[in-house]
Structures are given as C-alpha cells and as structure tokens.
C-alpha positions in Angstrom: 2.5 -17.7 9.4 3.0 -17.6 13.2 6.0 -15.3 12.9 3.9 -13.0 10.7 1.1 -12.8 13.4 3.7 -12.3 16.1 5.3 -9.4 14.2 1.9 -7.9 13.5 0.9 -8.0 17.2 4.3 -6.5 18.3 3.9 -3.6 15.7 0.3 -2.9 16.9 1.4 -2.9 20.6 4.3 -0.5 19.9 2.0 1.9 18.0 -0.8 1.8 20.6 1.4 2.5 23.6 1.6 6.2 24.3 4.9 7.6 25.4 5.2 8.2 29.1 4.9 11.9 30.1 8.1 13.6 31.5 8.1 13.8 35.3 8.0 17.6 35.6 6.3 18.7 32.4 5.5 22.4 32.1 2.8 23.8 30.0 4.3 25.1 26.8 3.6 28.8 26.0 3.0 28.0 22.3 1.2 25.0 20.9 3.6 22.3 19.9 3.9 21.1 16.3 2.3 17.7 15.8 4.8 14.8 15.7 5.9 13.5 12.3 3.8 10.5 11.1 5.1 7.1 12.1 7.0 5.2 9.5 4.9 2.1 8.6 6.3 -1.2 9.8 6.8 -3.4 6.9 5.5 -6.9 7.9 4.5 -8.0 4.4 6.7 -11.1 3.8 6.0 -11.3 0.0 7.2 -9.2 -3.0 6.4 -5.5 -2.8 3.6 -4.1 -5.0 5.8 -1.6 -6.8 7.9 -4.3 -8.4 4.9 -6.2 -9.9 4.4 -5.9 -13.6 1.1 -4.2 -14.7 -0.8 -6.5 -17.0 -1.6 -5.3 -20.5 -5.2 -4.1 -20.8 -6.9 -4.0 -24.2 -8.6 -0.8 -25.3 -12.2 -0.8 -26.4 -11.2 -0.7 -30.0 -8.9 -3.7 -29.6 -11.7 -5.6 -27.8 -14.1 -4.8 -30.6 -11.7 -5.6 -33.4 -10.3 -8.9 -32.1 -11.8 -12.0 -30.8 -10.2 -14.0 -27.9 -7.8 -15.7 -30.3 -6.5 -12.5 -31.8 -8.0 -12.9 -35.3 -9.8 -9.9 -36.9 -13.5 -10.2 -36.9 -14.1 -7.1 -38.8 -13.1 -6.6 -42.4 -11.2 -3.4 -42.8 -12.2 -1.6 -46.1 -9.2 -1.0 -48.3 
C-alpha cells in the first residue's frame, strides 16, 4: 500500500511541475499548437477494468416471468 501511495505522489508531482522555459525564448509569430495530452500513468495495481466479465442482467420480461429460483410463476397458455 505504501508503494502505491509513493507512486501516486511521484506521478502527481511530475504532472504538476511545469517545464522550465528556454533561456532566450522569443515570442512566436503564430500561436503554437497545444501540446498533446499526457499519457495517464497507470498506478492501479489490480486487474484492468477492460478484462473483467460483464455480469448477465435479466430483462424486464425475464424478471417478471421467473422467480429467484428460476421457476416459471406464470402459466403460459398453450
């Protein structure tokens, strides 16, 4: 847990520190393009969310037609 907190603090400090300006910076004649977004630092030590299995969710019809044990409550006319 301590290692996770240390990695989180280091990532936040790296992101918060602005880069130093060049010593003889001239004003650009055209506005510069914004820098590309930072790649997020992966500090999550557990399994990634995209590999988790989505649970099966019953539809409204399935919930209405079955009780919690899976038996039909409603008689279907033949």
